[in-house]
C-alpha positions as CSV (number, residue, x, y, z in Angstrom):
1,G,-16.3,-41.6,119.4
2,G,-18.7,-44.5,119.0
3,M,-17.2,-46.6,121.6
4,Y,-17.5,-43.8,124.2
5,N,-21.1,-43.1,123.5
6,A,-21.9,-47.0,123.6
7,V,-20.3,-47.2,127.0
8,I,-22.1,-44.2,128.4
9,R,-25.4,-45.5,127.0
10,A,-24.7,-48.9,128.6
11,L,-23.8,-47.4,132.1
12,Q,-27.0,-45.2,131.8
13,T,-29.1,-48.3,131.1
14,L,-27.6,-49.9,134.2
15,G,-28.1,-46.8,136.3
16,L,-24.6,-45.8,136.6
17,A,-24.5,-42.7,134.3
18,D,-26.7,-40.0,133.2
19,A,-27.4,-38.7,129.6
20,F,-24.6,-36.0,130.0
21,G,-21.8,-38.5,130.4
22,N,-21.6,-38.1,134.3
23,A,-20.5,-41.8,135.2
24,R,-20.3,-43.4,138.8
25,V,-17.7,-45.7,137.1
26,P,-14.3,-44.2,136.2
27,I,-13.7,-44.0,132.5
28,Y,-10.3,-43.5,130.7
29,C,-11.2,-42.4,127.2
30,L,-8.4,-42.8,124.6
31,N,-9.0,-39.9,122.1
32,V,-5.6,-41.0,120.7
33,T,-4.8,-44.7,120.5
34,Y,-1.1,-44.3,119.6
35,P,1.1,-43.5,121.2
36,L,-0.2,-44.6,124.6
37,V,0.8,-42.7,127.7
38,P,2.1,-45.4,130.2
39,E,2.2,-43.1,133.2
40,E,-1.6,-42.0,132.6
41,I,-2.6,-45.7,132.4
42,A,-0.9,-46.7,135.4
43,S,-2.1,-43.8,137.4
44,F,-5.8,-44.6,136.3
45,C,-5.4,-48.3,137.1
46,A,-3.7,-47.9,140.3
47,G,-5.8,-49.1,143.4
48,K,-8.5,-50.9,141.0
49,R,-9.4,-54.5,141.2
50,E,-10.4,-54.8,137.6
51,V,-10.5,-52.8,134.4
52,L,-12.3,-53.4,131.2
53,I,-10.8,-52.5,127.8
54,V,-13.6,-51.8,125.1
55,E,-11.7,-52.3,122.0
56,E,-13.6,-53.1,118.7
57,G,-11.8,-55.5,116.3
58,Q,-8.9,-57.8,116.5
59,P,-6.1,-58.6,117.5
60,A,-6.6,-56.9,120.8
61,Y,-3.8,-54.4,120.4
62,L,-4.9,-52.0,123.1
63,E,-5.6,-54.7,125.7
64,D,-2.1,-56.2,125.2
65,A,-0.5,-52.9,125.2
66,I,-2.2,-51.8,128.3
67,L,-1.4,-55.0,130.0
68,A,2.2,-54.8,129.1
69,A,2.4,-51.2,130.2
70,L,0.9,-52.0,133.7
71,R,3.2,-54.9,134.2
72,R,6.3,-52.6,133.3
73,A,4.9,-50.0,135.9
74,D,4.7,-52.9,138.4
75,V,1.0,-52.4,138.9
76,N,0.2,-56.0,139.2
77,A,-2.8,-56.1,141.3
78,V,-5.3,-54.9,138.6
79,K,-7.0,-57.6,136.4
80,V,-7.2,-56.5,132.8
81,R,-10.4,-57.7,131.0
82,G,-11.6,-57.3,127.4
83,K,-12.0,-60.0,124.9
84,D,-13.0,-62.4,127.6
85,L,-16.1,-60.5,128.1
86,L,-16.6,-58.8,124.7
87,P,-16.6,-60.4,121.2
88,L,-13.4,-61.0,119.3
89,A,-14.9,-59.9,116.2
90,G,-18.0,-57.9,114.8
91,E,-19.3,-54.5,115.4
92,Y,-19.7,-53.4,118.9
93,T,-23.4,-52.3,118.9
94,G,-25.1,-50.7,121.9
95,E,-26.4,-54.3,122.9
96,V,-23.0,-55.9,122.5
97,V,-21.3,-53.3,124.7
98,L,-24.1,-53.4,127.3
99,T,-24.0,-57.1,127.6
100,G,-20.1,-57.1,128.0
101,I,-20.3,-54.2,130.6
102,S,-23.2,-56.0,132.5
103,K,-21.1,-59.1,132.9
104,F,-18.0,-57.0,134.0
105,L,-20.1,-55.3,136.7
106,G,-22.1,-58.4,137.7
107,R,-25.3,-56.8,136.6
108,E,-26.4,-59.4,134.0
109,Q,-30.0,-59.4,135.5
110,A,-30.4,-55.8,134.4
111,V,-30.2,-57.0,130.7
112,A,-32.7,-59.9,131.1
113,P,-35.8,-57.6,130.3
114,M,-34.2,-56.3,127.1
115,R,-33.4,-59.9,126.0
116,S,-36.9,-61.0,126.8
117,L,-38.3,-58.0,124.7
118,K,-36.0,-58.9,121.8
119,E,-37.0,-62.4,121.8
120,R,-40.7,-61.5,121.9
121,A,-40.1,-58.9,119.0
122,A,-38.4,-61.7,116.9
123,Q,-41.5,-64.0,117.4
124,L,-43.9,-61.2,116.3
125,L,-41.8,-60.1,113.3
126,S,-40.9,-63.6,112.2
127,G,-43.5,-63.7,109.6
128,L,-42.6,-60.4,108.0
129,P,-40.3,-60.3,105.0
130,Q,-37.0,-58.5,105.5
131,R,-36.5,-55.2,103.8
132,P,-32.9,-54.4,103.1
133,P,-31.7,-50.8,103.4
134,G,-31.9,-48.9,100.1
135,F,-31.6,-45.4,98.4
136,C,-33.6,-42.5,99.6
137,V,-36.7,-41.4,97.7
138,G,-35.7,-39.6,94.6
139,C,-32.0,-40.5,94.9
140,P,-30.3,-39.7,91.6
141,E,-28.1,-42.9,91.8
142,R,-31.0,-45.3,91.6
143,P,-31.8,-44.7,87.9
144,V,-28.3,-45.5,86.8
145,F,-28.6,-49.0,88.4
146,S,-31.9,-49.4,86.7
147,A,-30.1,-48.6,83.4
148,M,-27.5,-51.2,84.3
149,K,-30.2,-53.8,85.0
150,I,-31.7,-53.3,81.6
151,I,-28.3,-53.7,80.0
152,E,-27.7,-56.8,82.2
153,K,-31.0,-58.3,80.8
154,E,-30.0,-57.7,77.2
155,S,-26.1,-58.5,77.3
156,G,-25.7,-60.8,80.4
157,K,-23.8,-60.0,83.6
158,Y,-20.6,-58.2,83.9
159,H,-18.2,-57.6,86.6
160,V,-18.8,-54.5,88.7
161,S,-16.4,-52.9,91.1
162,A,-18.2,-51.1,93.7
163,D,-16.9,-48.3,96.1
164,I,-17.8,-46.8,99.4
165,G,-20.8,-44.6,99.3
166,C,-24.5,-44.5,98.9
167,H,-24.2,-46.2,95.7
168,L,-23.1,-49.4,97.6
169,F,-26.8,-50.0,98.2
170,S,-26.9,-51.4,94.7
171,T,-25.3,-54.5,96.1
172,L,-28.6,-55.4,97.8
173,P,-32.0,-56.1,96.3
174,P,-33.7,-55.3,94.0
175,F,-30.5,-54.4,92.0
176,N,-27.8,-56.9,93.3
177,I,-25.2,-55.0,91.3
178,G,-21.6,-55.1,92.6
179,N,-19.0,-57.9,92.9
180,T,-16.1,-56.3,94.8
181,V,-15.6,-53.5,97.3
182,L,-12.2,-52.5,98.5
183,G,-12.2,-49.0,100.1
184,Y,-13.2,-45.2,99.7
185,G,-12.2,-44.3,96.1
186,L,-10.4,-47.5,95.5
187,G,-12.9,-49.2,93.2
188,L,-11.1,-48.4,90.0
189,A,-7.7,-49.3,91.6
190,S,-9.0,-52.7,92.6
191,N,-10.6,-53.1,89.1
192,S,-7.1,-53.0,87.5
193,A,-6.5,-56.5,88.9
194,V,-9.8,-57.9,87.7
195,N,-10.3,-56.4,84.3
196,P,-7.7,-58.5,82.4
197,A,-9.3,-61.7,83.4
198,M,-12.7,-60.8,82.2
199,A,-14.2,-61.5,78.8
200,K,-16.3,-58.4,78.8
201,R,-15.2,-54.8,79.9
202,T,-15.7,-54.2,83.6
203,V,-17.5,-51.3,85.2
204,T,-16.5,-49.4,88.2
205,I,-18.9,-47.3,90.3
206,M,-17.5,-44.3,92.3
207,G,-19.0,-41.3,93.9
208,D,-17.7,-37.9,93.6
209,G,-16.5,-38.0,97.2
210,G,-14.7,-41.2,96.4
211,F,-13.2,-39.5,93.3
212,W,-11.7,-36.6,95.0
213,H,-10.6,-38.5,98.0
214,N,-8.9,-41.3,96.4
215,G,-10.0,-42.1,93.0
216,L,-8.3,-39.5,90.9
217,T,-4.8,-40.5,91.9
218,T,-4.9,-44.3,92.7
219,G,-7.6,-45.1,90.2
220,V,-7.8,-42.9,87.2
221,A,-4.2,-41.9,86.9
222,N,-3.1,-45.6,87.4
223,H,-5.7,-46.7,84.5
224,V,-4.4,-44.0,82.2
225,F,-0.8,-44.6,82.9
226,N,-1.1,-48.5,82.5
227,K,-3.4,-48.0,79.5
228,N,-6.1,-50.3,81.1
229,D,-9.4,-50.8,79.3
230,G,-12.3,-50.3,81.6
231,I,-15.5,-48.2,82.3
232,L,-15.7,-45.7,85.1
233,V,-19.1,-44.4,86.2
234,I,-18.8,-41.4,88.5
235,M,-21.9,-40.5,90.4
236,K,-21.8,-36.8,90.7
237,N,-24.3,-36.0,93.1
238,G,-22.4,-32.9,94.5
239,Y,-21.8,-34.2,98.0
240,S,-20.0,-36.8,100.1
241,S,-23.6,-38.1,100.9
242,A,-23.0,-41.3,102.7
243,T,-21.1,-39.6,105.6
244,G,-23.3,-36.4,106.1
245,T,-23.5,-34.6,102.6
246,Q,-20.2,-32.7,103.1
247,E,-19.5,-30.2,100.5
248,L,-16.9,-31.2,97.7
249,P,-15.1,-29.2,94.8
250,S,-18.0,-30.5,92.6
251,S,-20.8,-29.4,94.9
252,P,-23.3,-27.2,93.0
253,Q,-22.4,-24.0,95.1
254,H,-18.7,-24.5,94.0
255,S,-18.6,-25.9,90.5
256,D,-19.9,-22.6,88.9
257,T,-17.3,-20.5,90.4
258,K,-14.3,-22.8,90.5
259,E,-14.4,-24.7,87.0
260,D,-10.7,-25.2,87.1
261,I,-11.1,-27.9,89.7
262,S,-14.4,-29.7,88.2
263,I,-14.3,-33.4,87.6
264,E,-14.4,-33.0,83.8
265,R,-11.3,-30.7,83.9
266,A,-9.4,-32.9,86.2
267,L,-10.1,-36.0,83.9
268,E,-9.1,-34.0,80.8
269,G,-5.8,-32.9,82.5
270,I,-5.0,-36.4,83.5
271,G,-5.5,-37.6,80.0
272,V,-8.7,-39.6,80.0
273,P,-9.4,-40.3,76.1
274,W,-13.2,-41.1,76.5
275,M,-15.6,-39.1,78.6
276,K,-19.2,-38.4,78.5
277,T,-21.7,-36.7,80.8
278,V,-25.4,-38.0,81.3
279,H,-28.4,-36.9,83.2
280,N,-29.1,-39.6,85.9
281,Y,-32.9,-39.5,85.7
282,H,-32.9,-40.3,81.9
283,V,-32.6,-44.0,82.1
284,G,-32.8,-44.6,78.3
285,E,-29.9,-42.1,77.8
286,V,-27.7,-43.6,80.6
287,A,-28.3,-47.2,79.3
288,K,-27.5,-46.0,75.7
289,T,-24.2,-44.4,76.9
290,L,-23.4,-47.4,79.0
291,K,-23.8,-49.8,75.8
292,E,-21.6,-47.3,73.8
293,A,-18.9,-47.6,76.3
294,M,-19.0,-51.3,76.4
295,A,-19.0,-51.7,72.7
296,S,-16.6,-49.0,71.7
297,K,-13.6,-50.1,69.8
298,E,-11.5,-47.3,71.4
299,K,-8.9,-48.8,74.1
300,G,-8.5,-47.1,77.3
301,L,-10.5,-45.8,80.1
302,K,-14.0,-44.6,79.5
303,V,-15.6,-42.4,82.1
304,I,-19.3,-41.7,82.2
305,I,-20.2,-38.8,84.6
306,A,-23.8,-39.4,85.9
307,E,-24.9,-36.0,87.0
308,G,-27.8,-35.5,89.4
309,E,-28.0,-33.6,92.7
310,C,-28.3,-35.4,96.0
311,Q,-32.1,-35.5,96.6
312,L,-31.6,-35.0,100.4
313,E,-29.7,-31.8,99.8
314,R,-32.0,-30.8,97.0
315,Q,-35.1,-31.1,99.2
316,R,-33.5,-29.3,102.2
317,K,-33.0,-26.3,99.9
318,L,-36.4,-26.6,98.2
319,R,-38.5,-26.8,101.4
320,P,-38.0,-23.4,102.8
321,V,-38.5,-21.9,99.3
322,V,-41.7,-23.7,98.9
323,A,-42.8,-22.7,102.5
324,E,-42.1,-19.1,101.8
325,K,-44.3,-19.2,98.6
326,M,-47.1,-20.7,100.4
327,K,-46.8,-18.2,103.1
328,K,-47.0,-15.4,100.6
329,G,-49.8,-17.1,98.7
330,E,-47.8,-17.5,95.6
331,R,-48.5,-20.3,92.8
332,H,-46.6,-23.4,93.2
333,V,-46.7,-26.5,91.1
334,R,-45.7,-29.9,92.4
335,V,-45.2,-32.9,90.3
336,K,-46.8,-36.3,91.3
337,Y,-46.7,-39.5,89.6
338,G,-49.5,-42.2,89.8
339,V,-50.4,-45.6,88.4
340,D,-53.6,-46.2,86.4
341,E,-55.2,-49.2,88.1
342,D,-57.0,-50.3,84.9
343,T,-54.0,-50.4,82.8
344,C,-51.6,-52.0,85.5
345,T,-50.9,-55.6,84.5
346,G,-49.9,-56.5,88.2
347,D,-46.6,-58.0,87.2
348,H,-44.5,-55.5,89.3
349,S,-41.7,-55.4,87.0
350,C,-41.8,-51.7,87.6
351,I,-41.0,-52.3,91.3
352,R,-38.2,-54.7,90.7
353,L,-36.5,-52.4,88.4
354,S,-36.9,-49.3,90.6
355,G,-36.9,-50.1,94.2
356,C,-38.3,-46.8,95.0
357,P,-39.8,-46.7,98.5
358,T,-42.8,-44.8,97.3
359,L,-43.7,-47.4,94.6
360,T,-45.5,-50.2,96.3
361,I,-48.6,-52.4,96.0
362,K,-52.1,-52.3,97.1
363,D,-55.2,-54.5,96.6
364,N,-56.6,-54.7,93.1
365,P,-59.9,-52.6,93.0
366,D,-61.1,-55.1,90.2
367,P,-63.1,-57.8,91.9
368,L,-62.3,-60.1,88.9
369,R,-58.5,-59.8,89.4
370,N,-56.5,-61.1,92.4
371,D,-53.1,-59.7,91.6
372,P,-52.3,-56.6,93.6
373,V,-51.6,-53.4,91.6
374,A,-48.7,-51.0,91.8
375,T,-49.2,-47.6,93.4
376,V,-47.4,-44.4,94.3
377,I,-47.8,-43.5,97.9
378,D,-47.4,-40.1,99.5
379,G,-43.8,-39.2,99.8
380,C,-43.1,-39.1,96.0
381,V,-40.9,-36.3,95.1
382,G,-41.9,-36.4,91.4
383,Y,-38.4,-37.4,90.0
384,G,-40.1,-39.7,87.5
385,L,-38.0,-42.8,87.7
386,C,-41.0,-45.1,87.6
387,G,-42.2,-43.6,84.3
388,E,-38.6,-43.6,82.7
389,N,-38.2,-47.2,83.6
390,A,-41.5,-48.2,82.0
391,H,-40.5,-46.4,78.9
392,A,-36.8,-47.7,78.7
393,A,-37.5,-51.2,79.6
394,V,-40.8,-51.2,77.6
395,L,-43.1,-52.1,80.5
396,C,-46.8,-51.6,80.8
397,P,-47.9,-48.0,80.1
398,S,-49.6,-47.5,83.3
399,F,-47.8,-44.5,84.9
400,Y,-49.1,-41.1,84.6
401,R,-47.6,-37.7,85.5
402,A,-49.8,-35.1,87.3
403,E,-49.3,-31.6,88.4
404,V,-50.6,-30.4,91.9
405,I,-51.1,-26.6,91.8
406,Q,-51.2,-24.8,95.1
407,N,-52.5,-21.3,95.3
408,P,-53.7,-21.5,91.7
409,T,-54.4,-18.4,89.6
410,W,-57.6,-17.5,87.9
411,W,-56.1,-19.0,84.6
412,D,-55.5,-22.3,86.4
413,K,-58.9,-22.6,87.6
414,L,-60.4,-21.7,84.2
415,V,-58.3,-24.4,82.6
416,A,-59.2,-27.0,85.2
417,R,-62.9,-26.2,84.8
418,F,-62.6,-26.5,81.0
419,R,-60.8,-29.8,81.3
420,G,-63.4,-31.1,83.8
421,T,-66.1,-30.2,81.3
422,A,-64.5,-31.5,78.1
423,V,-62.6,-34.7,79.3
424,H,-64.6,-37.6,80.8
């Protein structure tokens, strides 16, 4: 696992292992941490002066258990080290493990160049603003949070129970949406405790991965059984995206052939009284549906299924198709969005409402204006959130949609020539 890889990398940095895991320092790797095998532990530690337990988190269960096993086996000559060299809490990153192992092996000088380089990098980067992690370019979940920001501006803040998944990036700028996080698929279950104390209806965000993993039973069934009044937004992107885009029952390649286990049918079967499906990229429609759910006089759980395929998976499927068309010389149309520099007001509301990495700023070409203008850089996948936000939030109408035609036909060339002549 991660701890083993971190240890091997640390030993490799110290010149005590190669990239293939061949180490000059004996390693006892616990693929299963319970139950321990005392005989194996005693055999491994016999004849050694010291052993280092690399155990993330606290309390130090393994360190204490191994120490007890050694003493029971009368292996008293070995000194057990662990939390005295490694942190009691926090993530055991590569740097943390390297620092601890270098202390254990008496090779702290080997880490000095790395520390010096890190200090130098910190000095060079001190003037740069931090950029928090965020959604991928074209992510279908970003438009939902844009819609939620629009509603928040109109009706004030409301409690949002977040969940584990890509959508948890909403808790960071520019959205800052999400008050609590409990566990994978447990957002709606935790919301049951919060909802009664709130003046407004609360909202829970959950991915379809979390829904199938835990949310259907611990969240939806619990809400329906107890007649709780709340709103659940299910991000139906078709994959367990945050953990590597594993397939789900609701993945596109399964949903057409196995309708009996679709999200909609599962919700109907469990008795959800109010349910609507929206297209993620239609920000105005998403905002309207959320408002409707918040204002509805009907009691009980209200579920909004926000449907939009994971853009990473979509692009992985599209790239070979497009490459094949280009190879054959076939016509291909690619959508691209841009910003009219003359129309852009320079207030950058579009950027704050979108957070798309391809929507950024550049110097204003107008010598009489100092404010930088918004611009769409290469990398745009043409999903249109910038324009949707401008329309839904009534921002400046500076966005335009263009079609880039590769391998154009004679008709495309004729139309382009006519437009070039007629439009100035």
